[in-house]
DOGUVEX-908892 format. One line per 2 residues: number of its first residue (from 1); their letters; for each residue x, y, z of N, C-alpha, C, O. Coordinates in nm, 4 decimals. Layout:
# DOGUVEX-908892
NUM = A = X Y Z X Y Z X Y Z X Y Z | ...
END
This chain:
# DOGUVEX-908892
1 = MR = 5.0088 -9.5862 3.0913 4.9124 -9.4940 3.1463 4.8903 -9.3886 3.0539 4.7806 -9.3326 3.0525 | 4.9893 -9.3517 2.9697 4.9756 -9.2420 2.8802 4.8715 -9.2858 2.7677 4.7821 -9.2115 2.7274
3 = GL = 4.8934 -9.4126 2.7228 4.8102 -9.4622 2.6252 4.6621 -9.4899 2.6639 4.5706 -9.4932 2.5815 | 4.6488 -9.5080 2.7877 4.4983 -9.5101 2.8462 4.4202 -9.3654 2.8311 4.3087 -9.3444 2.7834
5 = LY = 4.5038 -9.2839 2.8804 4.4567 -9.1427 2.8804 4.4359 -9.1014 2.7275 4.3366 -9.0313 2.7081 | 4.5115 -9.1326 2.6183 4.4841 -9.0900 2.4856 4.3573 -9.1520 2.4481 4.2716 -9.0878 2.3873
7 = FV = 4.3388 -9.2979 2.4883 4.2296 -9.3677 2.4494 4.0997 -9.3048 2.5008 4.0085 -9.2820 2.4214 | 4.0895 -9.2786 2.6191 3.9808 -9.2170 2.6829 3.9533 -9.0775 2.6195 3.8391 -9.0493 2.5833
9 = LF = 4.0500 -8.9953 2.6063 4.0365 -8.8519 2.5335 3.9589 -8.8736 2.4017 3.8554 -8.8157 2.3687 | 4.0352 -8.9781 2.3240 3.9722 -9.0129 2.1915 3.8229 -9.0457 2.1951 3.7422 -8.9941 2.1177
11 = LL = 3.7898 -9.1383 2.2937 3.6498 -9.1757 2.2968 3.5686 -9.0550 2.3378 3.4635 -9.0454 2.2743 | 3.5895 -8.9624 2.4255 3.5241 -8.8507 2.4477 3.4984 -8.7551 2.3297 3.3906 -8.6972 2.3160
13 = VV = 3.6080 -8.7401 2.2402 3.5999 -8.6569 2.1282 3.4931 -8.7278 2.0282 3.4033 -8.6640 1.9733 | 3.5129 -8.8627 2.0116 3.4032 -8.9342 1.9163 3.2792 -8.9220 1.9776 3.1912 -8.8725 1.9072
15 = FG = 3.2419 -8.9630 2.1212 3.1134 -8.9393 2.1553 3.0466 -8.7939 2.1563 2.9267 -8.7734 2.1374 | 3.1448 -8.6949 2.1818 3.1185 -8.5564 2.1641 3.0708 -8.4973 2.0337 2.9865 -8.4076 2.0325
17 = VL = 3.1281 -8.5508 1.9160 3.0975 -8.5299 1.7841 2.9841 -8.6000 1.7487 2.9075 -8.5397 1.6736 | 2.9484 -8.7273 1.7877 2.8267 -8.7924 1.7702 2.7072 -8.7274 1.8331 2.6023 -8.7129 1.7703
19 = YA = 2.7236 -8.6868 1.9621 2.6295 -8.6230 2.0345 2.5830 -8.4966 1.9480 2.4664 -8.4703 1.9185 | 2.6986 -8.4225 1.9126 2.6666 -8.2818 1.8410 2.5946 -8.3074 1.7022 2.5152 -8.2250 1.6567
21 = LT = 2.6261 -8.4256 1.6370 2.5572 -8.4345 1.5169 2.4217 -8.4753 1.5234 2.3413 -8.4403 1.4370 | 2.3872 -8.5544 1.6300 2.2548 -8.6069 1.6530 2.1741 -8.5117 1.7419 2.0552 -8.4940 1.7152
23 = GW = 2.2198 -8.4615 1.8254 2.1446 -8.3588 1.9187 2.1373 -8.2258 1.8681 2.0467 -8.1543 1.9111 | 2.2126 -8.1831 1.7889 2.2034 -8.0482 1.7265 2.1095 -8.0473 1.6157 2.1062 -8.1373 1.5318
25 = SF = 2.0317 -7.9439 1.6151 1.9416 -7.9119 1.4941 2.0051 -7.8467 1.3833 2.0453 -7.7315 1.3997 | 2.0204 -7.9060 1.2690 2.0498 -7.8431 1.1476 1.9694 -7.7399 1.1100 2.0267 -7.6332 1.0877
27 = SD = 1.8260 -7.7456 1.0946 1.7270 -7.6595 1.0717 1.6069 -7.6955 1.1366 1.5850 -7.8068 1.1844 | 1.5200 -7.5878 1.1375 1.3835 -7.6144 1.1763 1.2926 -7.5317 1.1137 1.3243 -7.4263 1.0586
29 = GE = 1.1545 -7.5861 1.1217 1.0594 -7.4992 1.0615 0.9116 -7.5703 1.0698 0.8849 -7.6653 1.1433 | 0.8309 -7.5121 0.9894 0.6852 -7.5641 0.9930 0.6527 -7.6054 0.8659 0.7087 -7.5576 0.7672
31 = RA = 0.5433 -7.7132 0.8574 0.4893 -7.7527 0.7238 0.3364 -7.7886 0.7761 0.3045 -7.8505 0.8776 | 0.2594 -7.7348 0.6830 0.1064 -7.7536 0.6975 0.0454 -7.8514 0.5992 0.0870 -7.8593 0.4836
33 = GT = -0.0574 -7.9287 0.6478 -0.1179 -7.9984 0.5466 -0.2086 -8.1102 0.6197 -0.2441 -8.0855 0.7350 | -0.2455 -8.2235 0.5638 -0.3248 -8.3248 0.6089 -0.2453 -8.4538 0.6593 -0.1572 -8.4908 0.5817
35 = IS = -0.2599 -8.5229 0.7672 -0.1797 -8.6432 0.7854 -0.2379 -8.7605 0.7007 -0.3513 -8.8010 0.7264 | -0.1648 -8.8161 0.6014 -0.2157 -8.9144 0.5335 -0.1864 -9.0546 0.5948 -0.2663 -9.1470 0.5797
37 = KF = -0.0677 -9.0687 0.6656 -0.0395 -9.1969 0.7279 0.0394 -9.1644 0.8473 0.1250 -9.0759 0.8460 | 0.0080 -9.2438 0.9630 0.0900 -9.2208 1.0816 0.0874 -9.3683 1.1479 -0.0190 -9.4272 1.1671
39 = SR = 0.2084 -9.4207 1.1799 0.2050 -9.5430 1.2220 0.3273 -9.5802 1.3168 0.4249 -9.5055 1.3092 | 0.3327 -9.6846 1.4030 0.4445 -9.7115 1.4983 0.5078 -9.8283 1.4197 0.4417 -9.9270 1.3874
41 = RG = 0.6432 -9.8125 1.3892 0.7033 -9.9180 1.2949 0.8385 -9.9487 1.3462 0.9040 -9.8713 1.4161 | 0.8777 -10.0693 1.3066 1.0198 -10.1017 1.3556 1.0265 -10.2510 1.3888 0.9296 -10.3079 1.4389
43 = YL = 1.1379 -10.3127 1.3616 1.1554 -10.4454 1.4126 1.2180 -10.4562 1.5357 1.1749 -10.5383 1.6166 | 1.3198 -10.3811 1.5643 1.3983 -10.3897 1.7014 1.3631 -10.2459 1.7650 1.3312 -10.2436 1.8839
45 = FK = 1.3674 -10.1281 1.6931 1.3399 -10.0128 1.7544 1.2051 -9.9640 1.7096 1.1912 -9.9335 1.5912 | 1.1033 -9.9537 1.7943 0.9683 -9.9048 1.7481 0.9636 -9.7532 1.7624 0.9824 -9.6912 1.8670
47 = TY = 0.9341 -9.6989 1.6347 0.9394 -9.5462 1.6321 0.8037 -9.5069 1.5584 0.7470 -9.5873 1.4845 | 0.7570 -9.3843 1.5816 0.6428 -9.3362 1.5191 0.6818 -9.2667 1.3850 0.7543 -9.1672 1.3841
49 = EG = 0.6352 -9.3184 1.2814 0.6405 -9.2588 1.1465 0.5323 -9.2146 1.0787 0.4252 -9.2723 1.0974 | 0.5395 -9.1176 0.9987 0.4066 -9.0397 0.9385 0.4484 -8.9661 0.8006 0.5632 -8.9337 0.7701
51 = VL = 0.3405 -8.9480 0.7299 0.3535 -8.8741 0.6081 0.2394 -8.7515 0.6111 0.1211 -8.7673 0.6415 | 0.2888 -8.6535 0.5809 0.2034 -8.5314 0.5709 0.1953 -8.4952 0.4113 0.2863 -8.4908 0.3286
53 = NV = 0.0569 -8.4712 0.3967 0.0154 -8.4450 0.2470 0.0179 -8.2905 0.2440 -0.0754 -8.2335 0.3006 | 0.1107 -8.2184 0.1866 0.1230 -8.0840 0.1911 0.0393 -8.0263 0.0748 0.0116 -7.9064 0.0765
55 = GG = -0.0029 -8.1068 -0.0277 -0.0581 -8.0580 -0.1558 0.0347 -7.9767 -0.2454 0.1564 -7.9789 -0.2275 | -0.0190 -7.9100 -0.3352 0.0724 -7.8249 -0.4189 0.0243 -7.8126 -0.5593 -0.0552 -7.8878 -0.6157
57 = FS = 0.0813 -7.7112 -0.6060 0.0434 -7.6815 -0.7656 0.1759 -7.7179 -0.8474 0.2880 -7.6865 -0.8076 | 0.1528 -7.7823 -0.9572 0.2735 -7.8064 -1.0222 0.2807 -7.6970 -1.1500 0.1877 -7.6774 -1.2282
59 = GE = 0.3820 -7.6454 -1.1530 0.4063 -7.5382 -1.2627 0.4225 -7.6056 -1.4058 0.3900 -7.5482 -1.5097 | 0.4780 -7.7379 -1.3999 0.5173 -7.7945 -1.5234 0.3842 -7.8395 -1.6013 0.3634 -7.8090 -1.7187
61 = TG = 0.2920 -7.9195 -1.5184 0.1541 -7.9603 -1.5681 0.0474 -7.8769 -1.5524 -0.0492 -7.8883 -1.6279 | 0.0500 -7.7899 -1.4611 -0.0517 -7.6826 -1.4425 -0.1786 -7.7697 -1.3638 -0.2973 -7.7393 -1.3763
63 = SL = -0.1363 -7.8651 -1.2942 -0.2394 -7.9235 -1.2037 -0.2013 -7.9519 -1.0763 -0.0816 -7.9516 -1.0476 | -0.2922 -7.9785 -0.9887 -0.2668 -8.0108 -0.8408 -0.1974 -8.1551 -0.8358 -0.2453 -8.2527 -0.8935
65 = TP = -0.0850 -8.1579 -0.7640 -0.0056 -8.2767 -0.7478 0.0151 -8.2783 -0.5938 0.0397 -8.1754 -0.5310 | 0.0037 -8.4019 -0.5363 0.0279 -8.4172 -0.4092 0.1727 -8.3943 -0.3807 0.2527 -8.4244 -0.4693
67 = QY = 0.2151 -8.3461 -0.2712 0.3625 -8.3405 -0.2203 0.3703 -8.3893 -0.0913 0.3020 -8.3408 -0.0011 | 0.4529 -8.4877 -0.0731 0.4580 -8.5530 0.0841 0.5729 -8.5092 0.1547 0.6743 -8.4726 0.0952
69 = FD = 0.5620 -8.5109 0.2863 0.6650 -8.4863 0.3744 0.6572 -8.6060 0.4809 0.5597 -8.6230 0.5541 | 0.7706 -8.6862 0.4805 0.7865 -8.7872 0.5656 0.8575 -8.7361 0.6917 0.9453 -8.6504 0.6821
71 = FS = 0.8185 -8.7903 0.8158 0.8672 -8.7423 0.9416 0.8611 -8.8545 1.0467 0.7913 -8.9537 1.0256 | 0.9288 -8.8414 1.1529 0.9405 -8.9204 1.2583 0.9045 -8.8477 1.3901 0.9242 -8.7262 1.3948
73 = VK = 0.8584 -8.9055 1.4865 0.8030 -8.8667 1.6111 0.8857 -8.9501 1.7363 0.8901 -9.0722 1.7506 | 0.9430 -8.8566 1.8129 0.9915 -8.9186 1.9416 0.9061 -8.9268 2.0560 0.8945 -9.0267 2.1269
75 = DE = 0.8382 -8.8018 2.0734 0.7654 -8.7829 2.1873 0.6114 -8.8293 2.1981 0.5353 -8.7844 2.1124 | 0.5614 -8.9124 2.2928 0.4433 -8.9645 2.2959 0.3304 -8.8660 2.3114 0.2171 -8.8990 2.2765
77 = AV = 0.3517 -8.7624 2.3552 0.2510 -8.6580 2.3576 0.2080 -8.6000 2.2181 0.0908 -8.5845 2.1838 | 0.3123 -8.5715 2.1465 0.2951 -8.5388 2.0120 0.2397 -8.6424 1.9236 0.1602 -8.6192 1.8326
79 = AK = 0.2841 -8.7535 1.9542 0.2332 -8.8912 1.8762 0.0749 -8.8982 1.9042 0.0029 -8.9430 1.8150 | 0.0232 -8.8585 2.0164 -0.1259 -8.8538 2.0537 -0.1910 -8.7557 1.9895 -0.3037 -8.7719 1.9428
81 = KL = -0.1230 -8.6429 1.9820 -0.1978 -8.5331 1.8923 -0.2047 -8.5601 1.7555 -0.3024 -8.5250 1.6893 | -0.1085 -8.6201 1.7068 -0.1014 -8.6618 1.5603 -0.2019 -8.7736 1.5272 -0.2523 -8.7770 1.4149
83 = TD = -0.2347 -8.8706 1.6264 -0.3292 -8.9899 1.6188 -0.4728 -8.9045 1.6197 -0.5599 -8.9421 1.5412 | -0.4937 -8.8149 1.6881 -0.6258 -8.7453 1.7021 -0.6477 -8.6736 1.5669 -0.7563 -8.6846 1.5100
85 = AV = -0.5407 -8.5959 1.5108 -0.5657 -8.5393 1.3783 -0.5968 -8.6221 1.2639 -0.6660 -8.5818 1.1704 | -0.5371 -8.7578 1.2720 -0.5593 -8.8619 1.1686 -0.7146 -8.9042 1.2074 -0.7895 -8.9226 1.1116
87 = KT = -0.7525 -8.9159 1.3005 -0.9066 -8.9606 1.3294 -0.9961 -8.8594 1.2767 -1.0888 -8.8978 1.2055 | -0.9810 -8.7252 1.3032 -1.0719 -8.6177 1.2671 -1.0277 -8.5816 1.1134 -1.1143 -8.5170 1.0544
89 = GQ = -0.9357 -8.6043 1.0538 -0.8900 -8.5661 0.9222 -0.8695 -8.4140 0.9104 -0.8832 -8.3546 0.8034 | -0.8306 -8.3446 1.0444 -0.8049 -8.2112 1.0367 -0.6899 -8.1663 1.0022 -0.5913 -8.2305 1.0384
91 = RV = -0.6728 -8.0462 0.9246 -0.5602 -7.9941 0.8910 -0.4583 -7.9388 1.0085 -0.4986 -7.8828 1.1105 | -0.3346 -7.9610 0.9807 -0.2432 -7.9633 1.1046 -0.1185 -7.8773 1.0543 -0.0866 -7.8766 0.9354
93 = TL = -0.0551 -7.8104 1.1443 0.1002 -7.7472 1.1204 0.1934 -7.8141 1.2148 0.1840 -7.8064 1.3373 | 0.2783 -7.8762 1.1535 0.3917 -7.9596 1.2100 0.5060 -7.8714 1.2383 0.5553 -7.8063 1.1462
95 = HY = 0.5505 -7.8640 1.3537 0.6778 -7.7881 1.3803 0.7881 -7.8987 1.3995 0.7751 -7.9875 1.4837 | 0.8925 -7.8887 1.3204 1.0043 -7.9882 1.3113 1.1450 -7.9505 1.3298 1.1761 -7.8315 1.3251
97 = EE = 1.2273 -8.0367 1.3491 1.3836 -8.0092 1.3599 1.4434 -8.1061 1.2664 1.4043 -8.2228 1.2661 | 1.5321 -8.0664 1.1903 1.6189 -8.1619 1.0971 1.7363 -8.1694 1.1454 1.8005 -8.0671 1.1693
99 = KI = 1.7853 -8.2937 1.1686 1.9225 -8.3478 1.2184 2.0054 -8.3771 1.1101 1.9567 -8.4148 1.0035 | 2.1245 -8.3639 1.1261 2.2506 -8.3962 1.0287 2.2466 -8.5498 0.9943 2.2345 -8.5942 0.8801
101 = IK = 2.2587 -8.6266 1.1120 2.2620 -8.7658 1.1037 2.1529 -8.8446 1.1873 2.1283 -8.8077 1.3021 | 2.0869 -8.9530 1.1307 1.9903 -9.0113 1.2098 2.0317 -9.1554 1.2372 2.0987 -9.2188 1.1558
103 = FP = 1.9945 -9.2009 1.3422 2.0234 -9.3311 1.3914 1.8909 -9.4301 1.3963 1.7786 -9.3798 1.3997 | 1.9043 -9.5317 1.3964 1.7784 -9.6295 1.3809 1.6757 -9.6216 1.4984 1.5538 -9.6332 1.4854
105 = WN = 1.7424 -9.6005 1.6133 1.6454 -9.5847 1.7369 1.5831 -9.4512 1.7485 1.5061 -9.4332 1.8428 | 1.6070 -9.3519 1.6621 1.5356 -9.2233 1.6647 1.4332 -9.2132 1.5488 1.3513 -9.1213 1.5506
107 = GE = 1.4344 -9.2988 1.4536 1.3464 -9.2905 1.3480 1.3991 -9.3137 1.2126 1.5192 -9.3275 1.1895 | 1.3085 -9.3177 1.1261 1.3607 -9.3559 0.9762 1.4064 -9.2287 0.8918 1.4734 -9.2399 0.7892
109 = TK = 1.3647 -9.1081 0.9437 1.3744 -8.9743 0.8705 1.4793 -8.8887 0.9563 1.5098 -8.9121 1.0732 | 1.5246 -8.7936 0.8826 1.5877 -8.6847 0.9684 1.5044 -8.5614 1.0264 1.5501 -8.4651 1.0880
111 = YY = 1.3774 -8.5857 0.9937 1.2855 -8.4775 1.0231 1.2069 -8.5335 1.1590 1.1461 -8.6405 1.1625 | 1.2203 -8.4388 1.2721 1.1653 -8.5057 1.4002 1.0554 -8.3810 1.4319 1.0843 -8.2613 1.4306
113 = IT = 0.9335 -8.4337 1.4582 0.8252 -8.3432 1.4918 0.8446 -8.3126 1.6396 0.8611 -8.4049 1.7194 | 0.8431 -8.1829 1.6789 0.8350 -8.1282 1.8026 0.7103 -8.0781 1.8742 0.6953 -8.0772 1.9963
115 = DV = 0.6130 -8.0320 1.7730 0.4927 -7.9779 1.8139 0.3912 -7.9896 1.7036 0.4299 -7.9975 1.5870 | 0.2619 -7.9912 1.7345 0.1491 -7.9976 1.6411 0.0483 -7.9077 1.6716 0.0040 -7.9026 1.7863
117 = EA = 0.0059 -7.8350 1.5821 -0.0961 -7.7235 1.5896 -0.2274 -7.7670 1.4957 -0.2112 -7.8063 1.3802 | -0.3424 -7.7572 1.5496 -0.4480 -7.7744 1.4599 -0.4872 -7.6504 1.3804 -0.4855 -7.5400 1.4348
119 = VG = -0.5214 -7.6655 1.2572 -0.5628 -7.5358 1.1869 -0.7163 -7.5573 1.1356 -0.7662 -7.6438 1.0637 | -0.7707 -7.4434 1.2019 -0.9218 -7.4345 1.1676 -0.9929 -7.5405 1.2463 -0.9385 -7.6260 1.3162
121 = PP = -1.1339 -7.5226 1.2242 -1.2296 -7.6310 1.2806 -1.2021 -7.7564 1.2218 -1.1382 -7.7640 1.1168 | -1.2485 -7.8620 1.2855 -1.2497 -8.0016 1.2099 -1.3537 -8.0163 1.1113 -1.4561 -7.9501 1.1282
123 = PN = -1.3442 -8.0958 1.0060 -1.4236 -8.0931 0.8850 -1.5569 -8.1567 0.9407 -1.5611 -8.2258 1.0425 | -1.6691 -8.1237 0.8586 -1.7851 -8.1826 0.8865 -1.7811 -8.3307 0.8592 -1.7234 -8.3684 0.7572
125 = PY = -1.8449 -8.4312 0.9520 -1.8474 -8.5631 0.9034 -1.9160 -8.5970 0.7829 -2.0070 -8.5263 0.7397 | -1.8759 -8.7055 0.7240 -1.9325 -8.7362 0.5803 -2.0758 -8.7627 0.5877 -2.1220 -8.8340 0.6768
127 = GT = -2.1565 -8.7018 0.4873 -2.2994 -8.7066 0.4666 -2.3545 -8.5939 0.5437 -2.4774 -8.5971 0.5488 | -2.3040 -8.5037 0.5999 -2.3887 -8.4046 0.6605 -2.3545 -8.2600 0.5949 -2.4011 -8.1574 0.6445
129 = NP = -2.2816 -8.2580 0.4955 -2.2517 -8.1365 0.4134 -2.3432 -8.1518 0.2857 -2.3282 -8.2452 0.2069 | -2.4427 -8.0498 0.2703 -2.5141 -8.0481 0.1665 -2.4529 -7.9838 0.0199 -2.5186 -7.9783 -0.0840
131 = GY = -2.3304 -7.9427 0.0336 -2.2615 -7.9046 -0.0765 -2.1921 -8.0240 -0.1591 -2.1471 -8.0024 -0.2716 | -2.1866 -8.1271 -0.1100 -2.1409 -8.2547 -0.1804 -2.2584 -8.3486 -0.2045 -2.3567 -8.3615 -0.1315
133 = PG = -2.2323 -8.4128 -0.3202 -2.3321 -8.5155 -0.3519 -2.3564 -8.6233 -0.2488 -2.2585 -8.6787 -0.1989 | -2.4731 -8.6562 -0.2145 -2.5084 -8.7510 -0.1042 -2.5172 -8.6722 0.0285 -2.5610 -8.7276 0.1293
135 = GQ = -2.4783 -8.5507 0.0297 -2.4978 -8.4871 0.1666 -2.6389 -8.4601 0.2039 -2.7319 -8.4349 0.1273 | -2.6404 -8.4684 0.3231 -2.8012 -8.4511 0.3782 -2.8147 -8.3166 0.4405 -2.7316 -8.2800 0.5234
137 = QQ = -2.9064 -8.2471 0.4083 -2.9469 -8.1044 0.4600 -3.0016 -8.1354 0.5981 -3.0991 -8.2089 0.6135 | -2.9409 -8.0816 0.6914 -2.9915 -8.0830 0.8345 -3.1043 -7.9863 0.8648 -3.0853 -7.8670 0.8887
139 = QA = -3.2168 -8.0423 0.8623 -3.3351 -7.9456 0.9007 -3.3852 -7.9750 1.0321 -3.4005 -8.0898 1.0738 | -3.4159 -7.8484 1.1106 -3.4693 -7.8563 1.2198 -3.6163 -7.9274 1.2421 -3.7062 -7.8831 1.1707
141 = QP = -3.6447 -8.0170 1.3199 -3.7630 -8.0818 1.3422 -3.8558 -7.9854 1.4395 -3.8178 -7.9502 1.5511 | -3.9781 -7.9491 1.3838 -4.0653 -7.8676 1.4736 -4.1013 -7.9452 1.6045 -4.1328 -8.0641 1.6058
143 = AP = -4.0934 -7.8681 1.7093 -4.1317 -7.9288 1.8493 -4.2788 -7.9720 1.8398 -4.3635 -7.9011 1.7855 | -4.3050 -8.0904 1.8945 -4.4399 -8.1226 1.8886 -4.5249 -8.0466 1.9973 -4.4856 -8.0239 2.1117
145 = TQ = -4.6449 -8.0114 1.9458 -4.7391 -7.9205 2.0372 -4.8412 -8.0001 2.0944 -4.8778 -8.1059 2.0433 | -4.8911 -7.9504 2.2050 -4.9743 -7.9971 2.2829 -5.1098 -7.9354 2.2197 -5.1221 -7.8139 2.2046
147 = QQ = -5.2041 -8.0219 2.1862 -5.3353 -7.9828 2.1341 -5.4298 -7.9558 2.2521 -5.4472 -8.0409 2.3394 | -5.4935 -7.8305 2.2535 -5.5816 -7.8059 2.3572 -5.7243 -7.8466 2.3413 -5.7833 -7.8227 2.2359
149 = PV = -5.7765 -7.9011 2.4317 -5.9272 -7.9641 2.4093 -6.0226 -7.8501 2.3608 -6.0248 -7.7433 2.4221 | -6.0966 -7.8704 2.2582 -6.1980 -7.7734 2.1985 -6.3252 -7.7931 2.2727 -6.3814 -7.9024 2.2666
151 = NA = -6.3764 -7.6917 2.3450 -6.4926 -7.6927 2.4008 -6.6060 -7.6789 2.2765 -6.6043 -7.5865 2.1952 | -6.7006 -7.7838 2.2774 -6.8125 -7.7828 2.1815 -6.9102 -7.6673 2.2162 -6.9496 -7.6447 2.3306
153 = DS = -6.9428 -7.6017 2.1141 -7.0440 -7.4923 2.1187 -7.1775 -7.5371 2.0780 -7.1945 -7.5814 1.9645 | -7.2807 -7.5282 2.1690 -7.4054 -7.5951 2.1225 -7.4879 -7.4892 2.0323 -7.5889 -7.5305 1.9755
155 = TI = -7.4537 -7.3713 2.0190 -7.5265 -7.2992 1.9313 -7.4511 -7.2720 1.7964 -7.3403 -7.2197 1.7848 | -7.5303 -7.3163 1.7005 -7.4743 -7.3161 1.5662 -7.5531 -7.2138 1.4924 -7.5285 -7.1905 1.3740
END
């Protein structure tokens, strides 16, 4: 009887530690950029995985070099917001939590997105911005006017 009690107590401690390591947030924060990839992946456990292009400036080369942030999403509502941001190409701020240990059924990374905020208005569709080559200037078309019949004057 005593051995069974110790075994149950051991299991409770192990599951408590695992729950603390996977449920407790090691750190949290925000990252801003544009979503360059977002997909639902996995052989057995389907999870949402994405890549945020943060951008950046390299001090070594003095040029712009892309910096990427890989993340996972558990919540369907957050995944819907991210899908909409991918479709519009809009810049977003991702709120995330970093876990100490990851399990395959939670995602491929230790960074889990908890919320998404859109930053600024969505960009113009391609071909409508005159500042870029190939951009079309949108001009207002004058409204068609009704011509009034002209009375002929017989005295010239």
